[in-house]
Structure formats: C-alpha cells, structure tokens
Biopython code that builds the backbone (N, CA, C, O; Angstrom):
import numpy as np
from Bio.PDB.StructureBuilder import StructureBuilder

atoms = [
    (1, "MET", "N", (104.017, 95.201, 91.544)),
    (1, "MET", "CA", (103.950, 96.317, 92.456)),
    (1, "MET", "C", (104.898, 96.043, 93.615)),
    (1, "MET", "O", (104.953, 94.921, 94.118)),
    (2, "GLU", "N", (105.623, 97.028, 94.030)),
    (2, "GLU", "CA", (106.665, 96.856, 95.031)),
    (2, "GLU", "C", (106.126, 96.341, 96.368)),
    (2, "GLU", "O", (106.732, 95.455, 96.970)),
    (3, "LEU", "N", (105.014, 96.872, 96.835)),
    (3, "LEU", "CA", (104.462, 96.445, 98.125)),
    (3, "LEU", "C", (104.172, 94.956, 98.114)),
    (3, "LEU", "O", (104.515, 94.248, 99.061)),
    (4, "ARG", "N", (103.547, 94.480, 97.057)),
    (4, "ARG", "CA", (103.217, 93.059, 96.974)),
    (4, "ARG", "C", (104.466, 92.205, 96.853)),
    (4, "ARG", "O", (104.505, 91.104, 97.401)),
    (5, "SER", "N", (105.485, 92.679, 96.154)),
    (5, "SER", "CA", (106.699, 91.886, 96.013)),
    (5, "SER", "C", (107.467, 91.826, 97.333)),
    (5, "SER", "O", (108.153, 90.841, 97.605)),
    (6, "ARG", "N", (107.359, 92.855, 98.139)),
    (6, "ARG", "CA", (108.050, 92.868, 99.430)),
    (6, "ARG", "C", (107.350, 92.006, 100.467)),
    (6, "ARG", "O", (107.999, 91.467, 101.363)),
    (7, "PHE", "N", (106.030, 91.869, 100.359)),
    (7, "PHE", "CA", (105.248, 91.115, 101.344)),
    (7, "PHE", "C", (104.296, 90.148, 100.641)),
    (7, "PHE", "O", (103.080, 90.292, 100.767)),
    (8, "PRO", "N", (104.816, 89.174, 99.910)),
    (8, "PRO", "CA", (103.941, 88.292, 99.126)),
    (8, "PRO", "C", (102.988, 87.461, 99.971)),
    (8, "PRO", "O", (101.894, 87.122, 99.520)),
    (9, "GLU", "N", (103.391, 87.132, 101.183)),
    (9, "GLU", "CA", (102.528, 86.322, 102.037)),
    (9, "GLU", "C", (101.350, 87.118, 102.594)),
    (9, "GLU", "O", (100.324, 86.531, 102.937)),
    (10, "ALA", "N", (101.474, 88.426, 102.690)),
    (10, "ALA", "CA", (100.416, 89.259, 103.260)),
    (10, "ALA", "C", (99.305, 89.518, 102.251)),
    (10, "ALA", "O", (98.129, 89.537, 102.615)),
    (11, "ARG", "N", (99.662, 89.714, 101.007)),
    (11, "ARG", "CA", (98.729, 90.001, 99.919)),
    (11, "ARG", "C", (97.683, 91.050, 100.318)),
    (11, "ARG", "O", (96.482, 90.779, 100.319)),
    (12, "PRO", "N", (98.171, 92.264, 100.661)),
    (12, "PRO", "CA", (97.219, 93.309, 101.054)),
    (12, "PRO", "C", (96.359, 93.736, 99.878)),
    (12, "PRO", "O", (96.828, 93.797, 98.741)),
    (13, "ALA", "N", (95.119, 94.026, 100.153)),
    (13, "ALA", "CA", (94.226, 94.551, 99.121)),
    (13, "ALA", "C", (94.557, 96.021, 98.907)),
    (13, "ALA", "O", (94.783, 96.763, 99.862)),
    (14, "ILE", "N", (94.582, 96.428, 97.658)),
    (14, "ILE", "CA", (94.912, 97.810, 97.329)),
    (14, "ILE", "C", (93.765, 98.414, 96.537)),
    (14, "ILE", "O", (93.329, 97.866, 95.525)),
    (15, "VAL", "N", (93.283, 99.566, 97.022)),
    (15, "VAL", "CA", (92.203, 100.290, 96.358)),
    (15, "VAL", "C", (92.748, 101.642, 95.904)),
    (15, "VAL", "O", (93.256, 102.420, 96.712)),
    (16, "LEU", "N", (92.639, 101.907, 94.625)),
    (16, "LEU", "CA", (93.051, 103.186, 94.069)),
    (16, "LEU", "C", (91.867, 104.140, 94.122)),
    (16, "LEU", "O", (90.772, 103.802, 93.673)),
    (17, "VAL", "N", (92.084, 105.327, 94.668)),
    (17, "VAL", "CA", (91.050, 106.366, 94.719)),
    (17, "VAL", "C", (91.604, 107.562, 93.963)),
    (17, "VAL", "O", (92.627, 108.128, 94.349)),
    (18, "SER", "N", (90.925, 107.949, 92.880)),
    (18, "SER", "CA", (91.476, 108.991, 92.023)),
    (18, "SER", "C", (90.377, 109.739, 91.291)),
    (18, "SER", "O", (89.307, 109.199, 91.011)),
    (19, "ALA", "N", (90.669, 110.997, 90.988)),
    (19, "ALA", "CA", (89.767, 111.801, 90.166)),
    (19, "ALA", "C", (90.278, 111.889, 88.732)),
    (19, "ALA", "O", (89.705, 112.609, 87.915)),
    (20, "SER", "N", (91.331, 111.175, 88.426)),
    (20, "SER", "CA", (91.943, 111.218, 87.102)),
    (20, "SER", "C", (91.012, 110.651, 86.035)),
    (20, "SER", "O", (90.262, 109.706, 86.281)),
    (21, "ALA", "N", (91.076, 111.235, 84.868)),
    (21, "ALA", "CA", (90.284, 110.747, 83.738)),
    (21, "ALA", "C", (90.780, 109.386, 83.260)),
    (21, "ALA", "O", (90.053, 108.665, 82.576)),
    (22, "ILE", "N", (92.010, 109.034, 83.615)),
    (22, "ILE", "CA", (92.567, 107.744, 83.194)),
    (22, "ILE", "C", (92.690, 106.776, 84.371)),
    (22, "ILE", "O", (93.564, 105.909, 84.384)),
    (23, "ARG", "N", (91.823, 106.930, 85.341)),
    (23, "ARG", "CA", (91.853, 106.103, 86.551)),
    (23, "ARG", "C", (91.836, 104.609, 86.227)),
    (23, "ARG", "O", (92.603, 103.846, 86.813)),
    (24, "GLU", "N", (90.993, 104.189, 85.324)),
    (24, "GLU", "CA", (90.886, 102.763, 85.013)),
    (24, "GLU", "C", (92.168, 102.226, 84.389)),
    (24, "GLU", "O", (92.585, 101.108, 84.690)),
    (25, "GLN", "N", (92.789, 103.011, 83.527)),
    (25, "GLN", "CA", (94.043, 102.583, 82.918)),
    (25, "GLN", "C", (95.155, 102.489, 83.970)),
    (25, "GLN", "O", (95.959, 101.557, 83.953)),
    (26, "VAL", "N", (95.188, 103.453, 84.874)),
    (26, "VAL", "CA", (96.187, 103.429, 85.945)),
    (26, "VAL", "C", (95.938, 102.226, 86.853)),
    (26, "VAL", "O", (96.880, 101.543, 87.252)),
    (27, "ALA", "N", (94.690, 101.972, 87.176)),
    (27, "ALA", "CA", (94.349, 100.829, 88.024)),
    (27, "ALA", "C", (94.793, 99.524, 87.376)),
    (27, "ALA", "O", (95.317, 98.639, 88.052)),
    (28, "ASP", "N", (94.587, 99.403, 86.071)),
    (28, "ASP", "CA", (95.028, 98.199, 85.365)),
    (28, "ASP", "C", (96.547, 98.069, 85.394)),
    (28, "ASP", "O", (97.078, 96.984, 85.634)),
    (29, "ARG", "N", (97.239, 99.171, 85.151)),
    (29, "ARG", "CA", (98.703, 99.141, 85.115)),
    (29, "ARG", "C", (99.278, 98.787, 86.484)),
    (29, "ARG", "O", (100.259, 98.048, 86.574)),
    (30, "LEU", "N", (98.678, 99.307, 87.542)),
    (30, "LEU", "CA", (99.161, 99.046, 88.897)),
    (30, "LEU", "C", (98.664, 97.712, 89.463)),
    (30, "LEU", "O", (99.130, 97.258, 90.508)),
    (31, "GLU", "N", (97.722, 97.099, 88.765)),
    (31, "GLU", "CA", (97.145, 95.818, 89.193)),
    (31, "GLU", "C", (96.526, 95.890, 90.584)),
    (31, "GLU", "O", (96.717, 95.002, 91.414)),
    (32, "VAL", "N", (95.780, 96.970, 90.820)),
    (32, "VAL", "CA", (95.096, 97.114, 92.103)),
    (32, "VAL", "C", (93.882, 96.206, 92.146)),
    (32, "VAL", "O", (93.429, 95.709, 91.115)),
    (33, "ASP", "N", (93.365, 95.995, 93.333)),
    (33, "ASP", "CA", (92.210, 95.113, 93.501)),
    (33, "ASP", "C", (90.894, 95.798, 93.164)),
    (33, "ASP", "O", (89.930, 95.148, 92.761)),
    (34, "ALA", "N", (90.862, 97.111, 93.333)),
    (34, "ALA", "CA", (89.645, 97.879, 93.045)),
    (34, "ALA", "C", (90.035, 99.337, 92.871)),
    (34, "ALA", "O", (91.117, 99.765, 93.273)),
    (35, "SER", "N", (89.131, 100.085, 92.264)),
    (35, "SER", "CA", (89.368, 101.527, 92.154)),
    (35, "SER", "C", (88.044, 102.261, 92.268)),
    (35, "SER", "O", (86.991, 101.768, 91.862)),
    (36, "LEU", "N", (88.134, 103.444, 92.828)),
    (36, "LEU", "CA", (86.962, 104.304, 92.988)),
    (36, "LEU", "C", (87.269, 105.662, 92.383)),
    (36, "LEU", "O", (88.391, 106.161, 92.467)),
    (37, "SER", "N", (86.256, 106.244, 91.775)),
    (37, "SER", "CA", (86.396, 107.574, 91.198)),
    (37, "SER", "C", (85.940, 108.613, 92.209)),
    (37, "SER", "O", (84.876, 108.478, 92.813)),
    (38, "LYS", "N", (86.756, 109.656, 92.392)),
    (38, "LYS", "CA", (86.363, 110.761, 93.270)),
    (38, "LYS", "C", (85.388, 111.665, 92.538)),
    (38, "LYS", "O", (85.514, 111.835, 91.325)),
    (39, "PRO", "N", (84.456, 112.230, 93.202)),
    (39, "PRO", "CA", (84.061, 111.905, 94.579)),
    (39, "PRO", "C", (83.300, 110.583, 94.599)),
    (39, "PRO", "O", (82.659, 110.214, 93.615)),
    (40, "PHE", "N", (83.374, 109.886, 95.703)),
    (40, "PHE", "CA", (82.669, 108.615, 95.823)),
    (40, "PHE", "C", (81.777, 108.645, 97.050)),
    (40, "PHE", "O", (82.006, 109.399, 97.996)),
    (41, "ASP", "N", (80.778, 107.822, 97.009)),
    (41, "ASP", "CA", (79.836, 107.695, 98.108)),
    (41, "ASP", "C", (80.422, 106.747, 99.152)),
    (41, "ASP", "O", (81.047, 105.747, 98.796)),
    (42, "THR", "N", (80.233, 107.043, 100.408)),
    (42, "THR", "CA", (80.790, 106.189, 101.453)),
    (42, "THR", "C", (80.229, 104.767, 101.391)),
    (42, "THR", "O", (80.914, 103.814, 101.763)),
    (43, "ALA", "N", (79.006, 104.623, 100.929)),
    (43, "ALA", "CA", (78.427, 103.287, 100.782)),
    (43, "ALA", "C", (79.180, 102.499, 99.712)),
    (43, "ALA", "O", (79.355, 101.287, 99.836)),
    (44, "GLU", "N", (79.616, 103.179, 98.676)),
    (44, "GLU", "CA", (80.391, 102.530, 97.623)),
    (44, "GLU", "C", (81.733, 102.038, 98.185)),
    (44, "GLU", "O", (82.154, 100.917, 97.899)),
    (45, "LEU", "N", (82.391, 102.865, 98.971)),
    (45, "LEU", "CA", (83.640, 102.461, 99.606)),
    (45, "LEU", "C", (83.400, 101.282, 100.544)),
    (45, "LEU", "O", (84.174, 100.324, 100.544)),
    (46, "ARG", "N", (82.361, 101.339, 101.323)),
    (46, "ARG", "CA", (82.028, 100.248, 102.250)),
    (46, "ARG", "C", (81.843, 98.939, 101.486)),
    (46, "ARG", "O", (82.330, 97.892, 101.913)),
    (47, "ASP", "N", (81.143, 99.000, 100.359)),
    (47, "ASP", "CA", (80.908, 97.798, 99.565)),
    (47, "ASP", "C", (82.201, 97.217, 99.006)),
    (47, "ASP", "O", (82.382, 96.000, 98.990)),
    (48, "VAL", "N", (83.093, 98.082, 98.552)),
    (48, "VAL", "CA", (84.376, 97.619, 98.028)),
    (48, "VAL", "C", (85.195, 96.977, 99.142)),
    (48, "VAL", "O", (85.767, 95.904, 98.949)),
    (49, "VAL", "N", (85.257, 97.613, 100.287)),
    (49, "VAL", "CA", (86.007, 97.058, 101.419)),
    (49, "VAL", "C", (85.405, 95.733, 101.854)),
    (49, "VAL", "O", (86.141, 94.783, 102.122)),
    (50, "ARG", "N", (84.114, 95.651, 101.928)),
    (50, "ARG", "CA", (83.448, 94.409, 102.327)),
    (50, "ARG", "C", (83.770, 93.282, 101.343)),
    (50, "ARG", "O", (84.067, 92.158, 101.748)),
    (51, "GLU", "N", (83.707, 93.594, 100.059)),
    (51, "GLU", "CA", (84.008, 92.589, 99.037)),
    (51, "GLU", "C", (85.452, 92.113, 99.140)),
    (51, "GLU", "O", (85.714, 90.912, 99.071)),
    (52, "LEU", "N", (86.378, 93.031, 99.302)),
    (52, "LEU", "CA", (87.783, 92.653, 99.384)),
    (52, "LEU", "C", (88.100, 91.907, 100.681)),
    (52, "LEU", "O", (88.951, 91.018, 100.695)),
    (53, "ALA", "N", (87.424, 92.265, 101.755)),
    (53, "ALA", "CA", (87.676, 91.622, 103.048)),
    (53, "ALA", "C", (87.169, 90.173, 103.087)),
    (53, "ALA", "O", (87.668, 89.356, 103.860)),
    (54, "THR", "N", (86.189, 89.870, 102.257)),
    (54, "THR", "CA", (85.605, 88.534, 102.286)),
    (54, "THR", "C", (86.077, 87.647, 101.145)),
    (54, "THR", "O", (85.625, 86.509, 101.019)),
    (55, "ARG", "N", (86.972, 88.149, 100.320)),
    (55, "ARG", "CA", (87.452, 87.350, 99.185)),
    (55, "ARG", "C", (88.366, 86.233, 99.681)),
    (55, "ARG", "O", (88.972, 86.316, 100.749)),
    (56, "GLU", "N", (88.439, 85.215, 98.882)),
    (56, "GLU", "CA", (89.345, 84.112, 99.186)),
    (56, "GLU", "C", (90.675, 84.368, 98.509)),
    (56, "GLU", "O", (90.728, 84.987, 97.447)),
    (57, "GLY", "N", (91.749, 83.892, 99.122)),
    (57, "GLY", "CA", (93.058, 84.013, 98.505)),
    (57, "GLY", "C", (93.836, 85.064, 99.151)),
    (57, "GLY", "O", (94.977, 85.315, 98.764)),
]
sb = StructureBuilder()
sb.init_structure("model")
sb.init_model(0)
sb.init_chain("A")
sb.init_seg("    ")
for serial, (resi, resn, name, xyz) in enumerate(atoms, 1):
    if name == "N":
        sb.init_residue(resn, " ", resi, " ")
    sb.init_atom(name, np.array(xyz, "f"), 0.0, 1.0, " ", f" {name:<3s}", serial, name[0])
structure = sb.get_structure()
C-alpha cells in the first residue's frame, strides 16, 4: 500500500469502512488492519480503534 511504503516508520493503522458485498476481499487485497461493514455500531468502531491503538508493533 502506498501510504505504508511512503511512511514505513509510522505504520499507521488503516480501517476500511465499506458497504460493498466484497468488503472482506478488498480488505485482504489492501492489507488493512481491520474492516467494518456499513452500517456499523459506534461501539464496534470504538472496539476496533481500541484494539489497534493498543497493539504492539
């Protein structure tokens, strides 16, 4: 992914949010850290952000 290649030291977490029927396949292809299906519950988003914010690496 271009963002990660441009800033390898930053390693930003990327969350894909999509209503697409192929969301999981797109998420795999883009190598995102997480994905959510629209519509999503705000608690679900909070949990994903919390998990990504506390990960090591």
